[in-house]
ROFI-958524 format. One record per residue (C-alpha): residue number from 1; residue in one letter; x, z, y. Coordinates in steps of 0.02 Angstrom, whole numbers. Layout:
- num | residu | x | z | y
- NUM | A | X | Z | Y
...
REM end
This chain:
- num | residu | x | z | y
- 1 | X | 0 | 0 | 0
- 2 | X | 67 | -50 | 170
- 3 | X | 101 | 107 | 274
- 4 | X | 116 | 124 | 461
- 5 | X | 110 | 251 | 602
- 6 | X | -33 | 211 | 720
- 7 | X | -2 | 255 | 902
- 8 | X | -81 | 216 | 1069
- 9 | X | -24 | 162 | 1241
- 10 | X | -106 | 108 | 1402
- 11 | X | -84 | -53 | 1501
- 12 | X | -55 | -68 | 1688
- 13 | X | -240 | -112 | 1710
- 14 | X | -300 | 41 | 1613
- 15 | X | -338 | -31 | 1440
- 16 | X | -291 | 74 | 1287
- 17 | X | -195 | -23 | 1154
- 18 | X | -169 | 30 | 973
- 19 | X | -5 | -14 | 890
- 20 | X | 68 | 21 | 719
- 21 | X | 252 | 46 | 672
- 22 | X | 323 | 26 | 498
- 23 | X | 501 | 79 | 463
- 24 | X | 619 | 203 | 544
- 25 | X | 775 | 97 | 572
- 26 | X | 825 | -80 | 609
- 27 | X | 784 | -200 | 749
- 28 | X | 607 | -195 | 816
- 29 | X | 511 | -352 | 769
- 30 | X | 338 | -373 | 845
- 31 | X | 224 | -468 | 728
- 32 | X | 71 | -525 | 825
- 33 | X | -99 | -574 | 761
- 34 | X | -155 | -754 | 752
- 35 | X | -329 | -720 | 820
- 36 | X | -429 | -558 | 806
- 37 | X | -350 | -407 | 721
- 38 | X | -377 | -232 | 654
- 39 | X | -223 | -130 | 610
- 40 | X | -309 | -45 | 464
- 41 | X | -417 | -178 | 384
- 42 | X | -304 | -331 | 393
- 43 | X | -180 | -255 | 269
- 44 | X | -323 | -233 | 144
- 45 | X | -278 | -410 | 92
- 46 | X | -134 | -394 | -31
- 47 | X | -48 | -552 | 30
- 48 | X | -39 | -483 | 208
- 49 | X | 41 | -319 | 155
- 50 | X | 167 | -406 | 43
- 51 | X | 215 | -527 | 182
- 52 | X | 244 | -385 | 306
- 53 | X | 347 | -285 | 181
- 54 | X | 460 | -435 | 149
- 55 | X | 470 | -469 | 336
- 56 | X | 543 | -294 | 357
- 57 | X | 693 | -356 | 257
- 58 | X | 718 | -201 | 152
- 59 | X | 722 | -86 | 303
- 60 | X | 830 | -199 | 412
- 61 | X | 684 | -219 | 533
- 62 | X | 550 | -107 | 605
- 63 | X | 386 | -202 | 602
- 64 | X | 275 | -169 | 753
- 65 | X | 98 | -237 | 762
- 66 | X | -42 | -206 | 885
- 67 | X | -223 | -247 | 917
- 68 | X | -252 | -349 | 1075
- 69 | X | -385 | -287 | 1195
- 70 | X | -559 | -320 | 1128
- 71 | X | -505 | -303 | 946
- 72 | X | -469 | -176 | 811
- 73 | X | -427 | 2 | 865
- 74 | X | -390 | -50 | 1045
- 75 | X | -521 | -41 | 1183
- 76 | X | -663 | -158 | 1133
- 77 | X | -770 | -156 | 1290
- 78 | X | -663 | -264 | 1406
- 79 | X | -724 | -407 | 1513
- 80 | X | -564 | -510 | 1528
- 81 | X | -470 | -558 | 1369
- 82 | X | -371 | -702 | 1444
- 83 | X | -192 | -740 | 1395
- 84 | X | -132 | -664 | 1558
- 85 | X | -220 | -500 | 1519
- 86 | X | -161 | -499 | 1338
- 87 | X | 17 | -519 | 1402
- 88 | X | -9 | -348 | 1483
- 89 | X | -52 | -278 | 1311
- 90 | X | 115 | -341 | 1244
- 91 | X | 205 | -269 | 1396
- 92 | X | 130 | -97 | 1366
- 93 | X | 180 | -94 | 1182
- 94 | X | 360 | -149 | 1216
- 95 | X | 376 | -16 | 1351
- 96 | X | 303 | 117 | 1234
- 97 | X | 433 | 76 | 1100
- 98 | X | 572 | 127 | 1220
- 99 | X | 696 | -2 | 1155
- 100 | X | 806 | -117 | 1257
- 101 | X | 747 | -280 | 1179
- 102 | X | 631 | -340 | 1041
- 103 | X | 612 | -494 | 935
- 104 | X | 436 | -566 | 932
- 105 | X | 345 | -665 | 797
- 106 | X | 189 | -747 | 869
- 107 | X | 69 | -865 | 784
- 108 | X | -86 | -965 | 829
- 109 | X | -177 | -889 | 979
- 110 | X | -49 | -752 | 1012
- 111 | X | 78 | -884 | 1063
- 112 | X | 21 | -911 | 1245
- 113 | X | 21 | -726 | 1297
- 114 | X | 192 | -705 | 1215
- 115 | X | 260 | -855 | 1309
- 116 | X | 193 | -784 | 1473
- 117 | X | 275 | -616 | 1435
- 118 | X | 442 | -693 | 1385
- 119 | X | 447 | -794 | 1546
- 120 | X | 410 | -640 | 1652
- 121 | X | 522 | -518 | 1557
- 122 | X | 669 | -615 | 1484
- 123 | X | 776 | -457 | 1481
- 124 | X | 659 | -376 | 1354
- 125 | X | 657 | -515 | 1223
- 126 | X | 803 | -550 | 1106
- 127 | X | 725 | -687 | 996
- 128 | X | 562 | -781 | 986
- 129 | X | 481 | -849 | 828
- 130 | X | 331 | -959 | 864
- 131 | X | 233 | -1007 | 709
- 132 | X | 88 | -1128 | 710
- 133 | X | 49 | -1105 | 894
- 134 | X | 26 | -1207 | 1051
- 135 | X | 64 | -1210 | 1238
- 136 | X | -84 | -1315 | 1294
- 137 | X | -265 | -1344 | 1247
- 138 | X | -236 | -1531 | 1265
- 139 | X | -197 | -1543 | 1078
- 140 | X | -367 | -1474 | 1024
- 141 | X | -513 | -1569 | 948
- 142 | X | -647 | -1522 | 1078
- 143 | X | -800 | -1572 | 975
- 144 | X | -743 | -1475 | 822
- 145 | X | -691 | -1325 | 927
- 146 | X | -858 | -1317 | 1018
- 147 | X | -956 | -1327 | 855
- 148 | X | -855 | -1184 | 780
- 149 | X | -874 | -1076 | 936
- 150 | X | -1062 | -1105 | 939
- 151 | X | -1076 | -1059 | 754
- 152 | X | -979 | -897 | 779
- 153 | X | -1091 | -847 | 925
- 154 | X | -1248 | -890 | 827
- 155 | X | -1201 | -809 | 660
- 156 | X | -1038 | -710 | 652
- 157 | X | -1057 | -681 | 465
- 158 | X | -1069 | -866 | 426
- 159 | X | -945 | -909 | 562
- 160 | X | -811 | -791 | 495
- 161 | X | -827 | -863 | 320
- 162 | X | -815 | -1039 | 390
- 163 | X | -656 | -994 | 485
- 164 | X | -572 | -928 | 326
- 165 | X | -616 | -1085 | 230
- 166 | X | -556 | -1194 | 374
- 167 | X | -387 | -1111 | 405
- 168 | X | -352 | -1082 | 219
- 169 | X | -410 | -1234 | 120
- 170 | X | -439 | -1196 | -62
- 171 | X | -455 | -1008 | -38
- 172 | X | -537 | -920 | -185
- 173 | X | -704 | -827 | -160
- 174 | X | -622 | -655 | -152
- 175 | X | -501 | -710 | -17
- 176 | X | -644 | -786 | 82
- 177 | X | -746 | -626 | 68
- 178 | X | -600 | -513 | 117
- 179 | X | -552 | -625 | 262
- 180 | X | -730 | -633 | 325
- 181 | X | -752 | -444 | 314
- 182 | X | -586 | -416 | 403
- 183 | X | -633 | -530 | 548
- 184 | X | -804 | -449 | 571
- 185 | X | -723 | -276 | 572
- 186 | X | -589 | -335 | 694
- 187 | X | -701 | -396 | 835
- 188 | X | -875 | -446 | 887
- 189 | X | -926 | -627 | 869
- 190 | X | -930 | -643 | 1058
- 191 | X | -750 | -583 | 1077
- 192 | X | -691 | -697 | 937
- 193 | X | -780 | -843 | 1021
- 194 | X | -700 | -801 | 1189
- 195 | X | -526 | -807 | 1112
- 196 | X | -562 | -975 | 1032
- 197 | X | -639 | -1047 | 1190
- 198 | X | -485 | -1005 | 1291
- 199 | X | -364 | -1070 | 1159
- 200 | X | -453 | -1237 | 1139
- 201 | X | -514 | -1270 | 1316
- 202 | X | -420 | -1168 | 1446
- 203 | X | -239 | -1135 | 1392
- 204 | X | -91 | -1216 | 1478
- 205 | X | 67 | -1113 | 1489
- 206 | X | 184 | -1264 | 1493
- 207 | X | 240 | -1229 | 1673
- 208 | X | 324 | -1066 | 1619
- 209 | X | 419 | -1134 | 1469
- 210 | X | 572 | -1191 | 1567
- 211 | X | 606 | -1008 | 1614
- 212 | X | 615 | -951 | 1431
- 213 | X | 797 | -964 | 1381
- 214 | X | 806 | -841 | 1235
- 215 | X | 843 | -914 | 1063
- 216 | X | 677 | -979 | 996
- 217 | X | 627 | -1041 | 825
- 218 | X | 470 | -1149 | 817
- 219 | X | 392 | -1160 | 643
- 220 | X | 243 | -1270 | 603
- 221 | X | 164 | -1325 | 440
- 222 | X | 140 | -1511 | 432
- 223 | X | -44 | -1504 | 385
- 224 | X | -96 | -1349 | 483
- 225 | X | -286 | -1370 | 499
- 226 | X | -307 | -1253 | 650
- 227 | X | -170 | -1313 | 769
- 228 | X | -100 | -1490 | 751
- 229 | X | 80 | -1518 | 698
- 230 | X | 107 | -1612 | 862
- 231 | X | 79 | -1449 | 958
- 232 | X | 231 | -1371 | 877
- 233 | X | 340 | -1521 | 916
- 234 | X | 284 | -1520 | 1098
- 235 | X | 319 | -1335 | 1114
- 236 | X | 495 | -1348 | 1042
- 237 | X | 535 | -1496 | 1156
- 238 | X | 486 | -1398 | 1312
- 239 | X | 586 | -1241 | 1272
- 240 | X | 768 | -1245 | 1333
- 241 | X | 832 | -1157 | 1175
- 242 | X | 693 | -1206 | 1055
- 243 | X | 738 | -1260 | 878
- 244 | X | 601 | -1344 | 777
- 245 | X | 582 | -1321 | 589
- 246 | X | 438 | -1411 | 501
- 247 | X | 365 | -1327 | 348
- 248 | X | 260 | -1397 | 205
- 249 | X | 83 | -1339 | 174
- 250 | X | -94 | -1338 | 243
- 251 | X | -132 | -1151 | 261
- 252 | X | -132 | -1091 | 439
- 253 | X | -94 | -904 | 409
- 254 | X | 91 | -877 | 367
- 255 | X | 56 | -760 | 220
- 256 | X | -42 | -890 | 121
- 257 | X | 15 | -1054 | 44
- 258 | X | 205 | -1042 | 40
- 259 | X | 250 | -880 | 131
- 260 | X | 428 | -883 | 64
- 261 | X | 471 | -1034 | 170
- 262 | X | 419 | -938 | 327
- 263 | X | 511 | -780 | 276
- 264 | X | 670 | -875 | 232
- 265 | X | 668 | -963 | 400
- 266 | X | 650 | -795 | 489
- 267 | X | 795 | -720 | 390
- 268 | X | 907 | -866 | 435
- 269 | X | 862 | -853 | 619
- 270 | X | 867 | -666 | 655
- 271 | X | 1030 | -569 | 658
- 272 | X | 1055 | -444 | 519
- 273 | X | 1161 | -312 | 605
- 274 | X | 1101 | -134 | 633
- 275 | X | 1030 | -78 | 800
- 276 | X | 1127 | 33 | 921
- 277 | X | 1135 | 214 | 865
- 278 | X | 1030 | 269 | 1014
- 279 | X | 887 | 155 | 961
- 280 | X | 897 | 212 | 780
- 281 | X | 887 | 394 | 834
- 282 | X | 737 | 359 | 945
- 283 | X | 650 | 269 | 804
- 284 | X | 669 | 414 | 685
- 285 | X | 542 | 514 | 783
- 286 | X | 641 | 677 | 769
- 287 | X | 640 | 818 | 896
- 288 | X | 510 | 941 | 955
- 289 | X | 332 | 887 | 914
- 290 | X | 163 | 971 | 919
- 291 | X | 67 | 946 | 756
- 292 | X | -124 | 943 | 754
- 293 | X | -237 | 954 | 601
- 294 | X | -425 | 929 | 602
- 295 | X | -545 | 966 | 460
- 296 | X | -732 | 941 | 437
- 297 | X | -812 | 1105 | 386
- 298 | X | -938 | 1091 | 245
- 299 | X | -905 | 909 | 201
- 300 | X | -959 | 935 | 20
- 301 | X | -1125 | 1010 | 72
- 302 | X | -1148 | 867 | 195
- 303 | X | -1126 | 741 | 53
- 304 | X | -1250 | 833 | -56
- 305 | X | -1378 | 836 | 83
- 306 | X | -1359 | 656 | 145
- 307 | X | -1300 | 569 | -13
- 308 | X | -1140 | 467 | -32
- 309 | X | -1193 | 324 | 82
- 310 | X | -1261 | 437 | 218
- 311 | X | -1108 | 550 | 214
- 312 | X | -995 | 397 | 226
- 313 | X | -1088 | 342 | 383
- 314 | X | -1058 | 514 | 460
- 315 | X | -875 | 509 | 409
- 316 | X | -854 | 342 | 498
- 317 | X | -930 | 419 | 655
- 318 | X | -809 | 565 | 638
- 319 | X | -658 | 452 | 616
- 320 | X | -705 | 348 | 768
- 321 | X | -726 | 503 | 877
- 322 | X | -559 | 579 | 827
- 323 | X | -464 | 415 | 842
- 324 | X | -536 | 381 | 1014
- 325 | X | -473 | 551 | 1075
- 326 | X | -302 | 528 | 995
- 327 | X | -290 | 361 | 1082
- 328 | X | -341 | 433 | 1251
- 329 | X | -213 | 574 | 1243
- 330 | X | -62 | 485 | 1170
- 331 | X | -72 | 558 | 995
- 332 | X | 6 | 476 | 843
- 333 | X | -108 | 469 | 691
- 334 | X | 1 | 508 | 541
- 335 | X | -130 | 509 | 404
- 336 | X | -307 | 553 | 358
- 337 | X | -339 | 696 | 237
- 338 | X | -506 | 636 | 170
- 339 | X | -612 | 734 | 292
- 340 | X | -485 | 765 | 429
- 341 | X | -332 | 701 | 521
- 342 | X | -150 | 745 | 544
- 343 | X | -75 | 690 | 710
- 344 | X | 79 | 725 | 816
- 345 | X | 107 | 735 | 1003
- 346 | X | 263 | 730 | 1111
- 347 | X | 199 | 877 | 1214
- 348 | X | 95 | 1033 | 1182
- 349 | X | -17 | 1004 | 1333
- 350 | X | -67 | 830 | 1271
- 351 | X | -109 | 901 | 1100
- 352 | X | -213 | 1042 | 1177
- 353 | X | -305 | 922 | 1291
- 354 | X | -342 | 812 | 1141
- 355 | X | -405 | 959 | 1037
- 356 | X | -524 | 1009 | 1176
- 357 | X | -585 | 830 | 1196
- 358 | X | -618 | 817 | 1009
- 359 | X | -723 | 976 | 1006
- 360 | X | -818 | 926 | 1162
- 361 | X | -855 | 755 | 1088
- 362 | X | -925 | 832 | 929
- 363 | X | -1029 | 954 | 1031
- 364 | X | -1110 | 809 | 1121
- 365 | X | -1131 | 714 | 957
- 366 | X | -1214 | 864 | 873
- 367 | X | -1334 | 894 | 1017
- 368 | X | -1407 | 721 | 986
- 369 | X | -1401 | 723 | 794
- 370 | X | -1440 | 896 | 731
- 371 | X | -1483 | 838 | 554
- 372 | X | -1307 | 771 | 520
- 373 | X | -1204 | 883 | 634
- 374 | X | -1014 | 875 | 615
- 375 | X | -924 | 1042 | 629
- 376 | X | -736 | 1027 | 648
- 377 | X | -597 | 1155 | 649
- 378 | X | -427 | 1119 | 726
- 379 | X | -255 | 1199 | 706
- 380 | X | -95 | 1167 | 805
- 381 | X | 87 | 1214 | 782
- 382 | X | 250 | 1150 | 856
- 383 | X | 424 | 1125 | 787
- 384 | X | 551 | 996 | 731
- 385 | X | 479 | 915 | 574
- 386 | X | 571 | 797 | 459
- 387 | X | 521 | 613 | 473
- 388 | X | 518 | 516 | 310
- 389 | X | 421 | 362 | 250
- 390 | X | 302 | 355 | 399
- 391 | X | 257 | 540 | 381
- 392 | X | 313 | 711 | 442
- 393 | X | 363 | 855 | 329
- 394 | X | 430 | 1031 | 343
- 395 | X | 384 | 1207 | 394
- 396 | X | 306 | 1158 | 560
- 397 | X | 185 | 1039 | 474
- 398 | X | 140 | 1160 | 333
- 399 | X | 104 | 1300 | 457
- 400 | X | -7 | 1186 | 563
- 401 | X | -111 | 1144 | 410
- 402 | X | -128 | 1328 | 364
- 403 | X | -179 | 1373 | 542
- 404 | X | -315 | 1240 | 538
- 405 | X | -376 | 1313 | 374
- 406 | X | -402 | 1483 | 456
- 407 | X | -507 | 1414 | 600
- 408 | X | -695 | 1432 | 606
- 409 | X | -812 | 1285 | 639
- 410 | X | -789 | 1227 | 818
- 411 | X | -633 | 1334 | 842
- 412 | X | -458 | 1282 | 900
- 413 | X | -320 | 1396 | 835
- 414 | X | -140 | 1381 | 896
- 415 | X | 25 | 1461 | 852
- 416 | X | 112 | 1564 | 985
- 417 | X | 245 | 1430 | 1006
- 418 | X | 111 | 1306 | 1064
- 419 | X | 43 | 1432 | 1189
- 420 | X | 218 | 1461 | 1259
- 421 | X | 253 | 1275 | 1273
- 422 | X | 94 | 1256 | 1376
- 423 | X | 138 | 1399 | 1494
- 424 | X | 87 | 1359 | 1673
- 425 | X | -44 | 1233 | 1618
- 426 | X | -232 | 1268 | 1647
- 427 | X | -272 | 1326 | 1470
- 428 | X | -352 | 1493 | 1426
- 429 | X | -299 | 1577 | 1265
- 430 | X | -377 | 1723 | 1174
- 431 | X | -255 | 1830 | 1074
- 432 | X | -314 | 1855 | 895
- 433 | X | -167 | 1951 | 820
- 434 | X | -40 | 1925 | 682
- 435 | X | -92 | 1837 | 520
- 436 | X | -15 | 1803 | 351
- 437 | X | -23 | 1618 | 309
- 438 | X | -19 | 1563 | 128
- 439 | X | 156 | 1519 | 72
- 440 | X | 244 | 1604 | 218
- 441 | X | 333 | 1772 | 215
- 442 | X | 326 | 1803 | 402
- 443 | X | 165 | 1837 | 496
- 444 | X | 107 | 1713 | 629
- 445 | X | 41 | 1765 | 798
- 446 | X | -114 | 1659 | 828
- 447 | X | -220 | 1622 | 981
- 448 | X | -387 | 1539 | 1006
- 449 | X | -397 | 1404 | 1139
- 450 | X | -555 | 1431 | 1242
- 451 | X | -639 | 1265 | 1269
- 452 | X | -828 | 1290 | 1257
- 453 | X | -933 | 1173 | 1363
- 454 | X | -1053 | 1258 | 1485
- 455 | X | -1236 | 1227 | 1447
- 456 | X | -1262 | 1124 | 1605
- 457 | X | -1124 | 1003 | 1554
- 458 | X | -1212 | 972 | 1388
- 459 | X | -1378 | 920 | 1465
REM end
């Protein structure tokens, strides 16, 4: 199973963007979506996960992916999803990584925003790989494009299946079903149609190409059904340092058809040396972190009362609420625990703000849905955990989980170290005393974070 750390950042125009990082060391390689995306559901297709694992080159590269605005775990309700705005999404993710430069792999509709970004920030890009993409809408078949856009707007279920069959000729029924389900989870039909409309009728980034001087590899399959082979040749010809490599095949996505030819071309093009020590240390995610655990109280009873399907609906609501608050407060989702989350924060105050926001959100949710109320307990601790295989381990993590287990429904319990780290901030703590946590010899001094919403704020 493909594993990643999901994190969040914010663009200059205030849009929250979700991004996932796989690997602790090696050069950062941004792998961008070809159309709509969802960091969690796209890797449900085995071919996608396998491609990304091979792209990592046995740990030589850190793979970074993100959901553009309007898709996946990023903000969905945005009015402008143009290439210019999506270039801001890329800018925010690169800045959040904190590295000097990144290599970028873009395909299909992610090509234009990447080209705009590379032209505006040449100092941040080390290499470009442009697969099956275009610089101008002039290569599109307007009649076919308009028919596909109209179908997607009229019936997203049928439209998504049609897209899979179109971009992957000969796909088996399971692949079609998985691809269709992924697209519908990734974005609304209207957003998907907006992306297509821009790509096939409005895009022209050719004026900026002369300013892109980084080494660039342009890959294009000869019988790509989505974007004509001529688009790749035109793009390579307009880039000062563009090298063109034609590939056999008629599948538009790089992980279908003959993925090895794409992966081999990438390996030949990208350098294989290790990153500077400072970048490797930053990637390891070590240092002082605040760990937050959440847990649904009475989840078994909830399942018995609502049934499996009803309880699953409630769990999806719970996951969306928690993830939205993690995203808003800069938390890193490390894993789900079935009926809860484990997350980390670079500061105690962010973690505390997030914990309060989570409880307030569930209070509002429960006021409107008393029959399927969600009661959550939260525990926080801080320390220097050990980072390994996209997860955190050690005493600080174990204690945070134990603290969460002691909390009552609706309560936020914190270790004394978290309270001290938040000294001077506008939080109110109630001292509870010293407690023995399972598996620990020493007693922990615990505090309750007072967060309760006044009645007038709940009306």
